[in-house]
N, C-alpha and C positions, 0 to 999 in steps of 0.2 A: 111272391117275394115281398110285396108291399104289406100284405096282411101279417106275415111273419115279423117284419120290422116293427109294426105297430104292436104286435103281441109282446115282443121283447121290450119295447118302450114301456108298455103297460106293466109288465112284470118288474122292470127296473124301478119305475115310479112307486109301485106297490111296496117293494122292499124298502125303498128310501123312506116312504111315509110311515111304514110300520116301525122302523128303527127310530125315526124322529118322534113318532107318537109315543113310544115307550119312554123316551127321554123327557118329553113334555109331561106325560102323565106322572112320572116320578117327581118332577119339579113341582107339580100341583098337589101332591099328596102332603099330608101334615109332616111326614118325615122329611120330604124334600124341601118344604118351606123352612122347617127347623134348620136343616143343613145350610140353606141360603142365608138365614138370619145369623147363624153361627159364623159363617165365613165373612159376612159383612162386619160383624162385631170384631173379629180378629183384624180385618183390614183397617177398621176405624181406630182400634187400639194402637196398631202399629203406626199409623199415620199421625195419631196424636202424640205418641212417644217421640217420633221424629220431630214434630213441631216443638215439643217441649225441650228437646235437646238443642235444637237450633236457637230457641228463645233464650235458654240459659247461657249458651255460648255467646250470643250477641249481648246479653245483659252483662256478662263478665267483661267482655271487651269494652263496652261503654263505661262500666264502672272504673276499669283501669285507666281509660282515657281521661275521665273526669278527675281521677286522683292525680294523674300526671299534671293536668292543667291547673289544678288547684293546690298543687304541692302538698298533698295529704299523704300520710304514710300508707303503705300497701296494707291491705286487709290480711288478717291472720287466717281467714277461712280458706 
């Protein structure tokens, strides 16, 4: 029974390592690396877009605050 248990453990580990190995091998191929770079580029562009939207909103709020404090007319933009 003990040998059968270890045989099953070995088979399970082998299957697990084979599946993970394929995934790892795909990530290390030129195509896999290109996909990773593309995904990181999309993530970076999205986070930069979010940053710029937040920056523009904060800038507009600060401009409106300064215009109120200095009694300047509202901008037409």
